[in-house]
C-alpha positions in Angstrom: -107.7 -58.0 -195.1 -109.4 -57.8 -191.6 -107.5 -59.2 -188.7 -109.1 -62.2 -186.6 -110.6 -61.3 -183.3 -107.9 -60.8 -180.5 -109.2 -63.6 -178.5 -108.6 -65.8 -181.6 -105.1 -64.5 -182.0 -104.3 -65.5 -178.3 -105.7 -68.8 -178.8 -103.7 -69.5 -182.0 -100.5 -68.4 -179.8 -101.5 -70.8 -177.2 -102.0 -73.5 -179.7 -98.7 -72.9 -181.3 -96.8 -73.2 -178.1 -98.8 -76.4 -177.2 -98.3 -78.1 -180.6 -94.7 -77.3 -181.0 -94.2 -78.8 -177.6 -92.7 -75.6 -176.3 -95.4 -76.0 -173.7 -95.4 -79.8 -173.1 -98.2 -81.8 -171.0 -98.2 -80.4 -167.5 -96.8 -76.9 -168.4 -98.2 -74.3 -166.4 -99.6 -71.2 -168.4 -99.0 -67.7 -167.8 -101.8 -66.0 -166.1 -104.7 -64.4 -167.7 -103.4 -60.9 -166.3 -99.8 -61.7 -168.0 -101.6 -62.7 -171.4 -103.8 -59.5 -171.3 -100.6 -57.4 -170.8 -98.8 -59.2 -173.3 -101.6 -59.0 -175.9 -102.8 -55.4 -174.7 -106.4 -56.8 -174.4 -108.7 -57.1 -171.4 -108.6 -60.1 -169.2 -112.2 -61.1 -170.4 -110.4 -61.6 -173.9 -107.8 -63.6 -172.5 -109.9 -65.7 -170.5 -112.1 -66.4 -173.5 -109.0 -67.9 -175.3 -108.2 -70.1 -172.4 -111.9 -71.1 -171.9 -112.0 -72.1 -175.5 -109.1 -74.7 -175.2 -110.3 -75.9 -171.7 -113.5 -76.9 -173.5 -111.5 -78.6 -176.4 -109.6 -80.8 -173.8 -106.3 -79.2 -174.4 -105.9 -77.2 -171.1 -107.1 -77.8 -167.6 -107.8 -75.5 -164.7 -106.9 -76.6 -161.3 -108.4 -74.4 -158.6 -105.8 -72.1 -156.9 -102.9 -73.5 -158.8 -103.7 -72.4 -162.4 -103.9 -73.5 -166.0 -102.1 -76.4 -167.3 -101.5 -78.0 -170.7 -103.5 -81.3 -170.5 -101.8 -84.8 -170.9 -103.1 -86.7 -173.8 -106.0 -88.8 -172.5 -105.4 -92.6 -172.2 -108.1 -94.7 -174.2 -109.8 -98.0 -173.7 -112.3 -99.9 -175.8 -115.7 -99.9 -174.2 -116.8 -103.0 -175.5 -113.6 -105.2 -174.9 -111.7 -106.3 -171.9 -107.9 -105.5 -172.3 -105.3 -105.9 -169.7 -104.6 -102.3 -168.5 -100.9 -103.1 -168.1 -100.6 -104.0 -171.8 -102.6 -101.0 -172.9 -100.2 -98.5 -171.2 -97.0 -100.6 -172.4 -98.4 -100.6 -175.8 -98.6 -96.7 -175.8 -94.9 -96.8 -175.0 -95.3 -95.7 -171.4 -94.5 -97.1 -167.9 -97.0 -99.0 -166.0 -97.1 -99.6 -162.3 -99.9 -100.3 -159.7 -100.5 -100.0 -156.0 -102.5 -102.8 -154.3 -104.4 -100.9 -151.6 -106.6 -103.8 -150.3 -106.5 -107.5 -150.9 -109.0 -109.5 -148.6 -111.9 -111.7 -147.9 -115.2 -109.8 -147.0 -118.7 -110.5 -146.4 -121.1 -109.5 -149.2 -123.0 -106.4 -148.7 -126.5 -106.2 -150.1 -125.4 -104.5 -153.1 -122.6 -106.5 -153.6 -124.6 -109.6 -153.4 -127.1 -108.4 -155.9 -124.3 -107.4 -158.4 -122.4 -110.8 -157.9 -125.4 -113.2 -157.7 -124.7 -114.5 -154.1 -126.5 -114.3 -150.9 -126.1 -111.3 -148.3 -123.1 -112.2 -145.9 -121.6 -114.6 -148.3 -117.8 -114.4 -148.1 -116.3 -113.1 -151.3 -112.9 -111.8 -152.6 -112.3 -108.0 -152.7 -109.2 -106.1 -154.3 -108.7 -102.4 -154.5 -105.8 -101.5 -156.9 -104.8 -98.2 -158.5 -103.1 -98.3 -161.9 -100.6 -95.8 -163.1 -99.4 -94.6 -166.4 -96.0 -92.9 -165.9 -96.6 -92.6 -162.3 -100.0 -90.7 -162.9 -103.1 -92.7 -161.7 -105.4 -93.5 -164.6 -107.7 -96.0 -163.0 -109.0 -97.1 -159.4 -110.1 -100.7 -159.6 -112.4 -102.2 -156.9 -113.4 -105.8 -157.8 -115.3 -108.5 -156.0 -114.9 -112.2 -157.2 -116.7 -115.2 -156.3 -114.5 -117.9 -154.5 -116.5 -120.7 -155.8 -115.3 -120.1 -159.6 -112.1 -118.6 -158.9 -110.6 -120.0 -155.5 -107.1 -119.0 -155.9 -107.9 -115.3 -156.8 -107.1 -114.1 -153.2 -103.5 -115.5 -153.1 -102.3 -113.9 -156.2 -99.7 -111.4 -156.3 -101.2 -108.4 -158.0 -98.0 -106.4 -158.0 -96.8 -108.6 -160.8 -100.0 -109.1 -162.7 -103.3 -107.5 -162.8 -106.6 -109.1 -161.7 -107.8 -109.0 -165.4 -104.8 -110.9 -166.5 -105.3 -113.6 -163.9 -109.1 -114.0 -164.3 -108.9 -114.3 -168.2 -106.4 -117.2 -167.7 -108.2 -118.9 -164.9 -111.8 -118.2 -166.0 -111.9 -117.7 -169.8 -114.6 -115.1 -170.5 -117.7 -115.9 -172.3 -120.0 -112.7 -171.5 -119.4 -109.2 -170.4 -121.7 -106.4 -169.2 -120.8 -102.8 -169.1 -122.4 -99.6 -167.9 -120.9 -96.1 -167.9 -121.8 -93.0 -165.8 -120.0 -89.7 -165.1 -119.8 -88.7 -161.4 -118.1 -86.4 -159.1 -115.7 -88.6 -156.8 -116.1 -88.6 -153.2 -112.9 -87.7 -151.1 -111.5 -91.4 -151.0 -111.6 -91.8 -154.7 -110.2 -88.2 -155.2 -107.3 -88.9 -153.1 -106.4 -92.3 -154.5 -106.5 -90.8 -158.2 -104.7 -87.5 -157.2 -107.5 -85.4 -158.5 -109.7 -82.7 -157.0 -113.4 -83.8 -155.7 -114.6 -81.3 -158.2 -113.1 -83.1 -161.1 -115.4 -85.5 -162.9 -114.8 -89.2 -163.0 -115.9 -91.8 -165.6 -117.2 -94.9 -163.7 -117.3 -98.2 -165.6 -119.4 -100.9 -164.0 -118.3 -104.2 -165.2 -119.5 -107.8 -164.8 -118.0 -110.9 -166.2 -119.2 -114.5 -166.7 -117.3 -117.7 -167.7 -119.5 -120.6 -169.0 -122.5 -118.8 -167.8 -121.0 -118.4 -164.3 -120.9 -114.8 -163.0 -117.2 -114.6 -161.8 -116.7 -110.8 -160.8 -118.0 -107.6 -160.8 -115.8 -104.5 -160.7 -116.0 -100.6 -160.5 -113.3 -99.0 -162.5 -113.0 -95.3 -161.9 -111.1 -93.1 -164.3 -110.0 -89.3 -164.0 -112.2 -87.7 -166.6 -109.4 -85.2 -167.7 -107.0 -88.2 -168.4 -109.0 -90.9 -169.6 -111.7 -91.8 -172.4 -113.5 -94.8 -173.3 -114.3 -95.8 -177.1 -116.5 -98.0 -178.8 -116.6 -99.1 -182.6 -119.6 -101.1 -184.0 -119.7 -102.5 -187.4 -122.9 -101.9 -189.1 -124.2 -104.6 -191.4 
């Protein structure tokens, strides 16, 4: 029986190391040169094996640092609103957050349009980074209409999430979602501890309670650590 191509042999070797947890998430792989010497192949052959696993989401390359075993991506349902703290805890992991900003601001044209208020209206704004096992998985930037959630700005969001508070204070009746992929600017990349060349998933969300538009939020997720899912029952 003919042997499989050498790059597939290298790929299987890498898979065995990953699946056996000999190389756990975050483990730095040997270099392409080291693998090519170990298997007596060209560097191009070793590169193809690694590239396949990068494309399959099992490995990630970080410029100037090397290639690492990926952490399993966190997952959230797209068509539901769940408390991210509970999501993380339900996965058996540790949740924490960092409240970057919590203040009253004047609505810009863009915020006014998204929140359904006049330009210059005072609105509440929070910026929070959510962590799973001390790794940032979401940057939340949220604007809230004070007319419908007047106590929002006085909450301690180090002990509860904005979602947790708003669901209790303003029971949800409608939600609107749009999703896009983008490259983060330096500010977002720094807060999520990723490279500006690493793609992000941006979830644009608006929520209503009894036909009142309560909040609009931008939720940034590192594309290599997070995914959004949707399930629809077809009748």
